[in-house]
matplotlib code that plots the C-alpha trace (Angstrom):
import matplotlib.pyplot as plt

x = [72.5, 75.8, 75.3, 74.7, 78.2, 80.3, 78.9, 79.1, 83.2, 83.7, 81.9, 84.6, 87.5, 86.2, 85.8, 89.4, 90.8, 89.1, 90.9, 94.3, 94.3, 93.1, 95.7, 98.7, 101.1, 99.4, 103.4, 104.2, 105.4, 107.2, 107.2, 109.0, 107.2, 108.4, 111.5, 111.5, 109.0, 106.3, 102.0, 100.4, 97.0, 99.3, 101.4, 98.0, 95.4, 98.9, 100.0, 95.6, 95.8, 98.9, 99.3, 96.1, 97.7, 98.4, 101.3, 102.7, 105.2, 108.2, 111.3, 114.6, 118.3, 119.1, 116.2, 114.0, 110.2, 109.9, 106.3, 106.7, 103.7, 102.5, 100.6, 99.9, 102.6]
y = [26.8, 26.4, 23.9, 22.0, 23.6, 22.7, 19.2, 18.7, 19.6, 17.3, 14.0, 15.6, 15.5, 11.9, 10.3, 11.9, 10.7, 7.3, 7.0, 7.7, 5.7, 2.6, 3.2, 3.9, 0.6, -0.2, -1.2, -2.6, -5.5, -6.6, -9.8, -11.6, -14.5, -15.3, -15.3, -15.1, -15.0, -12.9, -12.8, -10.2, -11.3, -14.3, -12.6, -10.6, -14.0, -15.4, -12.4, -11.9, -15.6, -16.5, -13.0, -10.7, -8.4, -6.8, -8.1, -6.4, -7.1, -5.6, -5.7, -5.7, -4.9, -7.3, -8.0, -10.8, -9.7, -10.4, -11.1, -8.0, -8.5, -5.9, -6.7, -5.2, -6.4]
z = [-136.8, -135.6, -134.1, -137.4, -138.9, -136.2, -135.4, -139.8, -139.5, -136.4, -138.3, -140.9, -139.2, -137.3, -140.1, -142.0, -138.7, -138.8, -142.3, -142.1, -139.5, -141.5, -144.7, -142.7, -141.4, -145.5, -147.7, -150.9, -151.0, -154.6, -155.8, -159.2, -159.8, -163.6, -164.4, -168.3, -170.8, -169.0, -170.8, -169.4, -168.8, -167.0, -164.5, -163.7, -162.6, -161.0, -159.1, -158.4, -156.0, -155.5, -153.3, -154.0, -156.2, -158.8, -161.5, -164.3, -167.2, -167.3, -169.6, -167.9, -168.9, -170.1, -172.6, -170.0, -169.7, -165.7, -164.0, -161.2, -158.6, -156.2, -152.9, -150.4, -147.4]

ax = plt.figure().add_subplot(projection="3d")
ax.plot(x, y, z, "-o")
ax.set_aspect("equal")
plt.show()
């Protein structure tokens, strides 16, 4: 019973280290795709097709709607 418990703990630790190593170094980049009139579905599709990311419309301080694309660098 103790062998199985010890083995299970080592497996969990090993998988945790592998998962942590895969996520390190991935930073999120941002790029504005549409600078004026943003359309939600168009923004999402354009961002996915062009950069493989997720696009959303945001309202700027000067009351414009821009398409901001978030993607993994």
